[in-house]
mmCIF file as gemmi writes it, N, C-alpha and C atoms, coordinates in Angstrom:
data_model
loop_
_atom_site.group_PDB
_atom_site.id
_atom_site.type_symbol
_atom_site.label_atom_id
_atom_site.label_alt_id
_atom_site.label_comp_id
_atom_site.label_asym_id
_atom_site.label_entity_id
_atom_site.label_seq_id
_atom_site.pdbx_PDB_ins_code
_atom_site.Cartn_x
_atom_site.Cartn_y
_atom_site.Cartn_z
_atom_site.occupancy
_atom_site.B_iso_or_equiv
_atom_site.pdbx_formal_charge
_atom_site.auth_seq_id
_atom_site.auth_asym_id
_atom_site.pdbx_PDB_model_num
ATOM 1 N N . UNK Axp A 1 ? 150.106 18.333 124.726 1 0 ? 1 A 1
ATOM 2 C CA . UNK Axp A 1 ? 149.327 18.744 123.563 1 0 ? 1 A 1
ATOM 3 C C . UNK Axp A 1 ? 150.099 18.368 122.302 1 0 ? 1 A 1
ATOM 4 N N . UNK Axp A 2 ? 149.44 17.689 121.391 1 0 ? 2 A 1
ATOM 5 C CA . UNK Axp A 2 ? 150.051 17.289 120.131 1 0 ? 2 A 1
ATOM 6 C C . UNK Axp A 2 ? 150.002 18.411 119.123 1 0 ? 2 A 1
ATOM 7 N N . UNK Axp A 3 ? 151.068 18.54 118.351 1 0 ? 3 A 1
ATOM 8 C CA . UNK Axp A 3 ? 151.104 19.536 117.302 1 0 ? 3 A 1
ATOM 9 C C . UNK Axp A 3 ? 150.25 19.108 116.133 1 0 ? 3 A 1
ATOM 10 N N . UNK Axp A 4 ? 149.535 20.068 115.538 1 0 ? 4 A 1
ATOM 11 C CA . UNK Axp A 4 ? 148.725 19.745 114.375 1 0 ? 4 A 1
ATOM 12 C C . UNK Axp A 4 ? 149.616 19.591 113.16 1 0 ? 4 A 1
ATOM 13 N N . UNK Axp A 5 ? 149.037 19.057 112.102 1 0 ? 5 A 1
ATOM 14 C CA . UNK Axp A 5 ? 149.763 18.899 110.854 1 0 ? 5 A 1
ATOM 15 C C . UNK Axp A 5 ? 150.257 20.265 110.365 1 0 ? 5 A 1
ATOM 16 N N . UNK Axp A 6 ? 149.438 21.312 110.533 1 0 ? 6 A 1
ATOM 17 C CA . UNK Axp A 6 ? 149.843 22.654 110.082 1 0 ? 6 A 1
ATOM 18 C C . UNK Axp A 6 ? 151.001 23.173 110.921 1 0 ? 6 A 1
ATOM 19 N N . UNK Axp A 7 ? 150.979 22.925 112.223 1 0 ? 7 A 1
ATOM 20 C CA . UNK Axp A 7 ? 152.091 23.338 113.083 1 0 ? 7 A 1
ATOM 21 C C . UNK Axp A 7 ? 153.379 22.663 112.661 1 0 ? 7 A 1
ATOM 22 N N . UNK Axp A 8 ? 153.302 21.377 112.371 1 0 ? 8 A 1
ATOM 23 C CA . UNK Axp A 8 ? 154.494 20.614 111.944 1 0 ? 8 A 1
ATOM 24 C C . UNK Axp A 8 ? 155.005 21.137 110.61 1 0 ? 8 A 1
ATOM 25 N N . UNK Axp A 9 ? 154.113 21.418 109.665 1 0 ? 9 A 1
ATOM 26 C CA . UNK Axp A 9 ? 154.523 21.948 108.373 1 0 ? 9 A 1
ATOM 27 C C . UNK Axp A 9 ? 155.182 23.316 108.528 1 0 ? 9 A 1
ATOM 28 N N . UNK Axp A 10 ? 154.622 24.146 109.405 1 0 ? 10 A 1
ATOM 29 C CA . UNK Axp A 10 ? 155.21 25.476 109.631 1 0 ? 10 A 1
ATOM 30 C C . UNK Axp A 10 ? 156.586 25.373 110.262 1 0 ? 10 A 1
ATOM 31 N N . UNK Axp A 11 ? 156.74 24.491 111.245 1 0 ? 11 A 1
ATOM 32 C CA . UNK Axp A 11 ? 158.027 24.316 111.908 1 0 ? 11 A 1
ATOM 33 C C . UNK Axp A 11 ? 159.074 23.792 110.916 1 0 ? 11 A 1
ATOM 34 N N . UNK Axp A 12 ? 158.654 22.85 110.036 1 0 ? 12 A 1
ATOM 35 C CA . UNK Axp A 12 ? 159.57 22.307 109.029 1 0 ? 12 A 1
ATOM 36 C C . UNK Axp A 12 ? 159.996 23.392 108.071 1 0 ? 12 A 1
ATOM 37 N N . UNK Axp A 13 ? 159.034 24.221 107.631 1 0 ? 13 A 1
ATOM 38 C CA . UNK Axp A 13 ? 159.369 25.313 106.709 1 0 ? 13 A 1
ATOM 39 C C . UNK Axp A 13 ? 160.313 26.301 107.361 1 0 ? 13 A 1
ATOM 40 N N . UNK Axp A 14 ? 160.067 26.636 108.636 1 0 ? 14 A 1
ATOM 41 C CA . UNK Axp A 14 ? 160.957 27.583 109.333 1 0 ? 14 A 1
ATOM 42 C C . UNK Axp A 14 ? 162.357 26.996 109.481 1 0 ? 14 A 1
ATOM 43 N N . UNK Axp A 15 ? 162.456 25.697 109.737 1 0 ? 15 A 1
ATOM 44 C CA . UNK Axp A 15 ? 163.799 25.052 109.841 1 0 ? 15 A 1
ATOM 45 C C . UNK Axp A 15 ? 164.543 25.177 108.503 1 0 ? 15 A 1
ATOM 46 N N . UNK Axp A 16 ? 163.807 24.965 107.387 1 0 ? 16 A 1
ATOM 47 C CA . UNK Axp A 16 ? 164.444 25.073 106.081 1 0 ? 16 A 1
ATOM 48 C C . UNK Axp A 16 ? 164.881 26.516 105.81 1 0 ? 16 A 1
ATOM 49 N N . UNK Axp A 17 ? 164.063 27.469 106.2 1 0 ? 17 A 1
ATOM 50 C CA . UNK Axp A 17 ? 164.437 28.881 106.004 1 0 ? 17 A 1
ATOM 51 C C . UNK Axp A 17 ? 165.67 29.215 106.817 1 0 ? 17 A 1
ATOM 52 N N . UNK Axp A 18 ? 165.726 28.776 108.073 1 0 ? 18 A 1
ATOM 53 C CA . UNK Axp A 18 ? 166.896 29.075 108.893 1 0 ? 18 A 1
ATOM 54 C C . UNK Axp A 18 ? 168.171 28.374 108.382 1 0 ? 18 A 1
ATOM 55 N N . UNK Axp A 19 ? 168.023 27.193 107.798 1 0 ? 19 A 1
ATOM 56 C CA . UNK Axp A 19 ? 169.182 26.547 107.166 1 0 ? 19 A 1
ATOM 57 C C . UNK Axp A 19 ? 169.657 27.362 105.992 1 0 ? 19 A 1
ATOM 58 N N . UNK Axp A 20 ? 168.733 27.873 105.203 1 0 ? 20 A 1
ATOM 59 C CA . UNK Axp A 20 ? 169.089 28.712 104.046 1 0 ? 20 A 1
ATOM 60 C C . UNK Axp A 20 ? 169.781 29.991 104.516 1 0 ? 20 A 1
ATOM 61 N N . UNK Axp A 21 ? 169.297 30.574 105.605 1 0 ? 21 A 1
ATOM 62 C CA . UNK Axp A 21 ? 169.923 31.784 106.132 1 0 ? 21 A 1
ATOM 63 C C . UNK Axp A 21 ? 171.355 31.551 106.601 1 0 ? 21 A 1
ATOM 64 N N . UNK Axp A 22 ? 171.64 30.341 107.039 1 0 ? 22 A 1
ATOM 65 C CA . UNK Axp A 22 ? 172.962 30.022 107.521 1 0 ? 22 A 1
ATOM 66 C C . UNK Axp A 22 ? 173.906 29.531 106.407 1 0 ? 22 A 1
ATOM 67 N N . UNK Axp A 23 ? 173.364 29.249 105.253 1 0 ? 23 A 1
ATOM 68 C CA . UNK Axp A 23 ? 174.157 28.662 104.149 1 0 ? 23 A 1
ATOM 69 C C . UNK Axp A 23 ? 174.984 29.744 103.478 1 0 ? 23 A 1
ATOM 70 N N . UNK Axp A 24 ? 176.287 29.541 103.359 1 0 ? 24 A 1
ATOM 71 C CA . UNK Axp A 24 ? 177.148 30.589 102.778 1 0 ? 24 A 1
ATOM 72 C C . UNK Axp A 24 ? 176.948 30.784 101.26 1 0 ? 24 A 1
ATOM 73 N N . UNK Axp A 25 ? 176.38 29.815 100.577 1 0 ? 25 A 1
ATOM 74 C CA . UNK Axp A 25 ? 176.25 29.949 99.129 1 0 ? 25 A 1
ATOM 75 C C . UNK Axp A 25 ? 175.05 30.784 98.725 1 0 ? 25 A 1
ATOM 76 N N . UNK Axp A 26 ? 174.096 30.982 99.605 1 0 ? 26 A 1
ATOM 77 C CA . UNK Axp A 26 ? 172.91 31.771 99.249 1 0 ? 26 A 1
ATOM 78 C C . UNK Axp A 26 ? 173.237 33.251 99.263 1 0 ? 26 A 1
ATOM 79 N N . UNK Axp A 27 ? 172.632 33.979 98.336 1 0 ? 27 A 1
ATOM 80 C CA . UNK Axp A 27 ? 172.937 35.408 98.168 1 0 ? 27 A 1
ATOM 81 C C . UNK Axp A 27 ? 172.395 36.246 99.333 1 0 ? 27 A 1
ATOM 82 N N . UNK Axp A 28 ? 173.027 37.387 99.517 1 0 ? 28 A 1
ATOM 83 C CA . UNK Axp A 28 ? 172.573 38.326 100.538 1 0 ? 28 A 1
ATOM 84 C C . UNK Axp A 28 ? 171.141 38.788 100.238 1 0 ? 28 A 1
ATOM 85 N N . UNK Axp A 29 ? 170.839 38.965 98.95 1 0 ? 29 A 1
ATOM 86 C CA . UNK Axp A 29 ? 169.462 39.374 98.581 1 0 ? 29 A 1
ATOM 87 C C . UNK Axp A 29 ? 168.453 38.334 99.036 1 0 ? 29 A 1
ATOM 88 N N . UNK Axp A 30 ? 168.719 37.058 98.802 1 0 ? 30 A 1
ATOM 89 C CA . UNK Axp A 30 ? 167.804 36.006 99.207 1 0 ? 30 A 1
ATOM 90 C C . UNK Axp A 30 ? 167.659 35.968 100.722 1 0 ? 30 A 1
ATOM 91 N N . UNK Axp A 31 ? 168.769 36.052 101.431 1 0 ? 31 A 1
ATOM 92 C CA . UNK Axp A 31 ? 168.743 36.028 102.89 1 0 ? 31 A 1
ATOM 93 C C . UNK Axp A 31 ? 167.94 37.211 103.439 1 0 ? 31 A 1
ATOM 94 N N . UNK Axp A 32 ? 168.144 38.373 102.891 1 0 ? 32 A 1
ATOM 95 C CA . UNK Axp A 32 ? 167.421 39.576 103.325 1 0 ? 32 A 1
ATOM 96 C C . UNK Axp A 32 ? 165.927 39.406 103.059 1 0 ? 32 A 1
ATOM 97 N N . UNK Axp A 33 ? 165.604 38.861 101.886 1 0 ? 33 A 1
ATOM 98 C CA . UNK Axp A 33 ? 164.213 38.637 101.52 1 0 ? 33 A 1
ATOM 99 C C . UNK Axp A 33 ? 163.563 37.627 102.462 1 0 ? 33 A 1
ATOM 100 N N . UNK Axp A 34 ? 164.279 36.559 102.78 1 0 ? 34 A 1
ATOM 101 C CA . UNK Axp A 34 ? 163.751 35.58 103.722 1 0 ? 34 A 1
ATOM 102 C C . UNK Axp A 34 ? 163.49 36.175 105.102 1 0 ? 34 A 1
ATOM 103 N N . UNK Axp A 35 ? 164.438 36.957 105.583 1 0 ? 35 A 1
ATOM 104 C CA . UNK Axp A 35 ? 164.272 37.603 106.88 1 0 ? 35 A 1
ATOM 105 C C . UNK Axp A 35 ? 163.017 38.516 106.896 1 0 ? 35 A 1
ATOM 106 N N . UNK Axp A 36 ? 162.895 39.282 105.84 1 0 ? 36 A 1
ATOM 107 C CA . UNK Axp A 36 ? 161.766 40.18 105.701 1 0 ? 36 A 1
ATOM 108 C C . UNK Axp A 36 ? 160.436 39.398 105.608 1 0 ? 36 A 1
ATOM 109 N N . UNK Axp A 37 ? 160.469 38.312 104.869 1 0 ? 37 A 1
ATOM 110 C CA . UNK Axp A 37 ? 159.253 37.497 104.696 1 0 ? 37 A 1
ATOM 111 C C . UNK Axp A 37 ? 158.77 36.897 106.034 1 0 ? 37 A 1
ATOM 112 N N . UNK Axp A 38 ? 159.702 36.571 106.891 1 0 ? 38 A 1
ATOM 113 C CA . UNK Axp A 38 ? 159.309 35.98 108.182 1 0 ? 38 A 1
ATOM 114 C C . UNK Axp A 38 ? 158.493 36.975 109.042 1 0 ? 38 A 1
ATOM 115 N N . UNK Axp A 39 ? 158.609 38.258 108.733 1 0 ? 39 A 1
ATOM 116 C CA . UNK Axp A 39 ? 157.894 39.286 109.489 1 0 ? 39 A 1
ATOM 117 C C . UNK Axp A 39 ? 156.532 39.641 108.85 1 0 ? 39 A 1
ATOM 118 N N . UNK Axp A 40 ? 156.25 39.102 107.659 1 0 ? 40 A 1
ATOM 119 C CA . UNK Axp A 40 ? 155.038 39.467 106.927 1 0 ? 40 A 1
ATOM 120 C C . UNK Axp A 40 ? 153.811 38.672 107.386 1 0 ? 40 A 1
ATOM 121 N N . UNK Axp A 41 ? 152.675 39.278 107.163 1 0 ? 41 A 1
ATOM 122 C CA . UNK Axp A 41 ? 151.407 38.589 107.372 1 0 ? 41 A 1
ATOM 123 C C . UNK Axp A 41 ? 151.279 37.536 106.256 1 0 ? 41 A 1
ATOM 124 N N . UNK Axp A 42 ? 150.884 36.31 106.564 1 0 ? 42 A 1
ATOM 125 C CA . UNK Axp A 42 ? 150.944 35.209 105.584 1 0 ? 42 A 1
ATOM 126 C C . UNK Axp A 42 ? 150.177 35.445 104.285 1 0 ? 42 A 1
ATOM 127 N N . UNK Axp A 43 ? 148.967 36.001 104.347 1 0 ? 43 A 1
ATOM 128 C CA . UNK Axp A 43 ? 148.211 36.213 103.104 1 0 ? 43 A 1
ATOM 129 C C . UNK Axp A 43 ? 148.866 37.267 102.228 1 0 ? 43 A 1
ATOM 130 N N . UNK Axp A 44 ? 149.343 38.329 102.842 1 0 ? 44 A 1
ATOM 131 C CA . UNK Axp A 44 ? 150.034 39.376 102.067 1 0 ? 44 A 1
ATOM 132 C C . UNK Axp A 44 ? 151.301 38.811 101.451 1 0 ? 44 A 1
ATOM 133 N N . UNK Axp A 45 ? 152.047 37.995 102.198 1 0 ? 45 A 1
ATOM 134 C CA . UNK Axp A 45 ? 153.248 37.372 101.667 1 0 ? 45 A 1
ATOM 135 C C . UNK Axp A 45 ? 152.927 36.477 100.474 1 0 ? 45 A 1
ATOM 136 N N . UNK Axp A 46 ? 151.887 35.649 100.611 1 0 ? 46 A 1
ATOM 137 C CA . UNK Axp A 46 ? 151.5 34.76 99.502 1 0 ? 46 A 1
ATOM 138 C C . UNK Axp A 46 ? 151.157 35.584 98.243 1 0 ? 46 A 1
ATOM 139 N N . UNK Axp A 47 ? 150.449 36.689 98.422 1 0 ? 47 A 1
ATOM 140 C CA . UNK Axp A 47 ? 150.098 37.522 97.275 1 0 ? 47 A 1
ATOM 141 C C . UNK Axp A 47 ? 151.354 38.174 96.662 1 0 ? 47 A 1
ATOM 142 N N . UNK Axp A 48 ? 152.246 38.666 97.521 1 0 ? 48 A 1
ATOM 143 C CA . UNK Axp A 48 ? 153.486 39.259 97.041 1 0 ? 48 A 1
ATOM 144 C C . UNK Axp A 48 ? 154.338 38.256 96.297 1 0 ? 48 A 1
ATOM 145 N N . UNK Axp A 49 ? 154.408 37.028 96.804 1 0 ? 49 A 1
ATOM 146 C CA . UNK Axp A 49 ? 155.193 35.995 96.138 1 0 ? 49 A 1
ATOM 147 C C . UNK Axp A 49 ? 154.651 35.705 94.731 1 0 ? 49 A 1
ATOM 148 N N . UNK Axp A 50 ? 153.334 35.654 94.632 1 0 ? 50 A 1
ATOM 149 C CA . UNK Axp A 50 ? 152.705 35.425 93.333 1 0 ? 50 A 1
ATOM 150 C C . UNK Axp A 50 ? 153.038 36.548 92.359 1 0 ? 50 A 1
ATOM 151 N N . UNK Axp A 51 ? 152.958 37.781 92.838 1 0 ? 51 A 1
ATOM 152 C CA . UNK Axp A 51 ? 153.278 38.95 92.008 1 0 ? 51 A 1
ATOM 153 C C . UNK Axp A 51 ? 154.742 38.936 91.608 1 0 ? 51 A 1
ATOM 154 N N . UNK Axp A 52 ? 155.625 38.669 92.549 1 0 ? 52 A 1
ATOM 155 C CA . UNK Axp A 52 ? 157.066 38.612 92.235 1 0 ? 52 A 1
ATOM 156 C C . UNK Axp A 52 ? 157.351 37.58 91.14 1 0 ? 52 A 1
ATOM 157 N N . UNK Axp A 53 ? 156.697 36.444 91.234 1 0 ? 53 A 1
ATOM 158 C CA . UNK Axp A 53 ? 156.881 35.432 90.198 1 0 ? 53 A 1
ATOM 159 C C . UNK Axp A 53 ? 156.475 35.932 88.829 1 0 ? 53 A 1
ATOM 160 N N . UNK Axp A 54 ? 155.349 36.647 88.758 1 0 ? 54 A 1
ATOM 161 C CA . UNK Axp A 54 ? 154.873 37.183 87.475 1 0 ? 54 A 1
ATOM 162 C C . UNK Axp A 54 ? 155.772 38.28 86.943 1 0 ? 54 A 1
ATOM 163 N N . UNK Axp A 55 ? 156.402 39.054 87.865 1 0 ? 55 A 1
ATOM 164 C CA . UNK Axp A 55 ? 157.234 40.152 87.426 1 0 ? 55 A 1
ATOM 165 C C . UNK Axp A 55 ? 158.676 39.734 87.131 1 0 ? 55 A 1
ATOM 166 N N . UNK Axp A 56 ? 159.256 38.956 88.026 1 0 ? 56 A 1
ATOM 167 C CA . UNK Axp A 56 ? 160.685 38.645 87.919 1 0 ? 56 A 1
ATOM 168 C C . UNK Axp A 56 ? 161.03 37.45 87.037 1 0 ? 56 A 1
ATOM 169 N N . UNK Axp A 57 ? 160.145 36.436 86.994 1 0 ? 57 A 1
ATOM 170 C CA . UNK Axp A 57 ? 160.459 35.252 86.192 1 0 ? 57 A 1
ATOM 171 C C . UNK Axp A 57 ? 160.64 35.585 84.72 1 0 ? 57 A 1
ATOM 172 N N . UNK Axp A 58 ? 159.676 36.268 84.064 1 0 ? 58 A 1
ATOM 173 C CA . UNK Axp A 58 ? 159.877 36.578 82.639 1 0 ? 58 A 1
ATOM 174 C C . UNK Axp A 58 ? 161.092 37.468 82.411 1 0 ? 58 A 1
ATOM 175 N N . UNK Axp A 59 ? 161.332 38.408 83.308 1 0 ? 59 A 1
ATOM 176 C CA . UNK Axp A 59 ? 162.466 39.309 83.16 1 0 ? 59 A 1
ATOM 177 C C . UNK Axp A 59 ? 163.782 38.536 83.26 1 0 ? 59 A 1
ATOM 178 N N . UNK Axp A 60 ? 163.907 37.665 84.25 1 0 ? 60 A 1
ATOM 179 C CA . UNK Axp A 60 ? 165.131 36.921 84.411 1 0 ? 60 A 1
ATOM 180 C C . UNK Axp A 60 ? 165.326 35.897 83.291 1 0 ? 60 A 1
ATOM 181 N N . UNK Axp A 61 ? 164.237 35.271 82.843 1 0 ? 61 A 1
ATOM 182 C CA . UNK Axp A 61 ? 164.343 34.314 81.755 1 0 ? 61 A 1
ATOM 183 C C . UNK Axp A 61 ? 164.775 35 80.459 1 0 ? 61 A 1
ATOM 184 N N . UNK Axp A 62 ? 164.275 36.206 80.205 1 0 ? 62 A 1
ATOM 185 C CA . UNK Axp A 62 ? 164.705 36.945 79.005 1 0 ? 62 A 1
ATOM 186 C C . UNK Axp A 62 ? 166.171 37.315 79.09 1 0 ? 62 A 1
ATOM 187 N N . UNK Axp A 63 ? 166.606 37.762 80.268 1 0 ? 63 A 1
ATOM 188 C CA . UNK Axp A 63 ? 168.034 38.099 80.448 1 0 ? 63 A 1
ATOM 189 C C . UNK Axp A 63 ? 168.925 36.867 80.258 1 0 ? 63 A 1
ATOM 190 N N . UNK Axp A 64 ? 168.492 35.736 80.8 1 0 ? 64 A 1
ATOM 191 C CA . UNK Axp A 64 ? 169.256 34.512 80.616 1 0 ? 64 A 1
ATOM 192 C C . UNK Axp A 64 ? 169.326 34.1 79.159 1 0 ? 64 A 1
ATOM 193 N N . UNK Axp A 65 ? 168.2 34.234 78.443 1 0 ? 65 A 1
ATOM 194 C CA . UNK Axp A 65 ? 168.178 33.885 77.014 1 0 ? 65 A 1
ATOM 195 C C . UNK Axp A 65 ? 169.131 34.762 76.242 1 0 ? 65 A 1
ATOM 196 N N . UNK Axp A 66 ? 169.138 36.07 76.514 1 0 ? 66 A 1
ATOM 197 C CA . UNK Axp A 66 ? 170.071 36.968 75.834 1 0 ? 66 A 1
ATOM 198 C C . UNK Axp A 66 ? 171.498 36.596 76.161 1 0 ? 66 A 1
ATOM 199 N N . UNK Axp A 67 ? 171.773 36.26 77.406 1 0 ? 67 A 1
ATOM 200 C CA . UNK Axp A 67 ? 173.121 35.89 77.805 1 0 ? 67 A 1
ATOM 201 C C . UNK Axp A 67 ? 173.577 34.612 77.064 1 0 ? 67 A 1
ATOM 202 N N . UNK Axp A 68 ? 172.691 33.635 76.931 1 0 ? 68 A 1
ATOM 203 C CA . UNK Axp A 68 ? 173.04 32.395 76.252 1 0 ? 68 A 1
ATOM 204 C C . UNK Axp A 68 ? 173.214 32.603 74.756 1 0 ? 68 A 1
ATOM 205 N N . UNK Axp A 69 ? 172.542 33.59 74.191 1 0 ? 69 A 1
ATOM 206 C CA . UNK Axp A 69 ? 172.685 33.885 72.76 1 0 ? 69 A 1
ATOM 207 C C . UNK Axp A 69 ? 173.931 34.718 72.475 1 0 ? 69 A 1
ATOM 208 N N . UNK Axp A 70 ? 174.605 35.183 73.51 1 0 ? 70 A 1
ATOM 209 C CA . UNK Axp A 70 ? 175.769 36.016 73.328 1 0 ? 70 A 1
ATOM 210 C C . UNK Axp A 70 ? 175.463 37.493 73.249 1 0 ? 70 A 1
ATOM 211 N N . UNK Axp A 71 ? 174.175 37.822 73.351 1 0 ? 71 A 1
ATOM 212 C CA . UNK Axp A 71 ? 173.775 39.231 73.344 1 0 ? 71 A 1
ATOM 213 C C . UNK Axp A 71 ? 174.145 39.853 74.681 1 0 ? 71 A 1
ATOM 214 N N . UNK Axp A 72 ? 174.735 41.045 74.626 1 0 ? 72 A 1
ATOM 215 C CA . UNK Axp A 72 ? 175.075 41.713 75.9 1 0 ? 72 A 1
ATOM 216 C C . UNK Axp A 72 ? 173.849 41.926 76.758 1 0 ? 72 A 1
ATOM 217 N N . UNK Axp A 73 ? 174 41.72 78.024 1 0 ? 73 A 1
ATOM 218 C CA . UNK Axp A 73 ? 172.907 41.889 78.984 1 0 ? 73 A 1
ATOM 219 C C . UNK Axp A 73 ? 173.245 43.077 79.858 1 0 ? 73 A 1
ATOM 220 N N . UNK Axp A 74 ? 172.234 43.937 80.115 1 0 ? 74 A 1
ATOM 221 C CA . UNK Axp A 74 ? 172.466 45.099 80.959 1 0 ? 74 A 1
ATOM 222 C C . UNK Axp A 74 ? 172.993 44.657 82.335 1 0 ? 74 A 1
ATOM 223 N N . UNK Axp A 75 ? 173.883 45.454 82.895 1 0 ? 75 A 1
ATOM 224 C CA . UNK Axp A 75 ? 174.443 45.144 84.201 1 0 ? 75 A 1
ATOM 225 C C . UNK Axp A 75 ? 173.406 45.201 85.296 1 0 ? 75 A 1
ATOM 226 N N . UNK Axp A 76 ? 173.739 44.671 86.446 1 0 ? 76 A 1
ATOM 227 C CA . UNK Axp A 76 ? 172.792 44.602 87.572 1 0 ? 76 A 1
ATOM 228 C C . UNK Axp A 76 ? 172.285 45.972 87.99 1 0 ? 76 A 1
ATOM 229 N N . UNK Axp A 77 ? 173.087 47.008 87.798 1 0 ? 77 A 1
ATOM 230 C CA . UNK Axp A 77 ? 172.674 48.328 88.251 1 0 ? 77 A 1
ATOM 231 C C . UNK Axp A 77 ? 172.28 49.235 87.108 1 0 ? 77 A 1
ATOM 232 N N . UNK Axp A 78 ? 172.153 48.669 85.918 1 0 ? 78 A 1
ATOM 233 C CA . UNK Axp A 78 ? 171.797 49.433 84.757 1 0 ? 78 A 1
ATOM 234 C C . UNK Axp A 78 ? 170.324 49.174 84.429 1 0 ? 78 A 1
ATOM 235 N N . UNK Axp A 79 ? 169.441 50.171 84.473 1 0 ? 79 A 1
ATOM 236 C CA . UNK Axp A 79 ? 168.018 49.904 84.244 1 0 ? 79 A 1
ATOM 237 C C . UNK Axp A 79 ? 167.748 49.53 82.778 1 0 ? 79 A 1
ATOM 238 N N . UNK Axp A 80 ? 166.846 48.613 82.557 1 0 ? 80 A 1
ATOM 239 C CA . UNK Axp A 80 ? 166.402 48.27 81.226 1 0 ? 80 A 1
ATOM 240 C C . UNK Axp A 80 ? 165.284 49.232 80.83 1 0 ? 80 A 1
ATOM 241 N N . UNK Axp A 81 ? 164.849 49.188 79.584 1 0 ? 81 A 1
ATOM 242 C CA . UNK Axp A 81 ? 163.801 50.086 79.146 1 0 ? 81 A 1
ATOM 243 C C . UNK Axp A 81 ? 162.527 49.898 79.963 1 0 ? 81 A 1
ATOM 244 N N . UNK Axp A 82 ? 162.155 48.61 80.232 1 0 ? 82 A 1
ATOM 245 C CA . UNK Axp A 82 ? 160.958 48.327 80.993 1 0 ? 82 A 1
ATOM 246 C C . UNK Axp A 82 ? 161.064 48.924 82.388 1 0 ? 82 A 1
ATOM 247 N N . UNK Axp A 83 ? 162.222 48.826 83.029 1 0 ? 83 A 1
ATOM 248 C CA . UNK Axp A 83 ? 162.379 49.322 84.38 1 0 ? 83 A 1
ATOM 249 C C . UNK Axp A 83 ? 162.334 50.86 84.444 1 0 ? 83 A 1
ATOM 250 N N . UNK Axp A 84 ? 162.839 51.52 83.405 1 0 ? 84 A 1
ATOM 251 C CA . UNK Axp A 84 ? 162.907 52.964 83.434 1 0 ? 84 A 1
ATOM 252 C C . UNK Axp A 84 ? 161.553 53.638 83.255 1 0 ? 84 A 1
ATOM 253 N N . UNK Axp A 85 ? 160.556 52.889 82.773 1 0 ? 85 A 1
ATOM 254 C CA . UNK Axp A 85 ? 159.221 53.452 82.6 1 0 ? 85 A 1
ATOM 255 C C . UNK Axp A 85 ? 158.452 53.585 83.905 1 0 ? 85 A 1
ATOM 256 N N . UNK Axp A 86 ? 158.847 52.835 84.897 1 0 ? 86 A 1
ATOM 257 C CA . UNK Axp A 86 ? 158.09 52.799 86.157 1 0 ? 86 A 1
ATOM 258 C C . UNK Axp A 86 ? 158.093 54.118 86.89 1 0 ? 86 A 1
């Protein structure tokens, strides 16, 4: 039985994920997230990824901009005003 294009794409993606999991330079957070994602239902994961992008990208870009301007940036464990409202 020949593998479909979708099967090949999935196997290739899983190989890349497992290489990332084995790479020492990737963060523990990323590795934990990848492991968790492998257990998720695909549609739910796709929706969560979209939401994460909308939530985390602007936040991280703003923090990076402040850092580049020399403005102090809250520490990793220090909540920002936006986070404390939740």
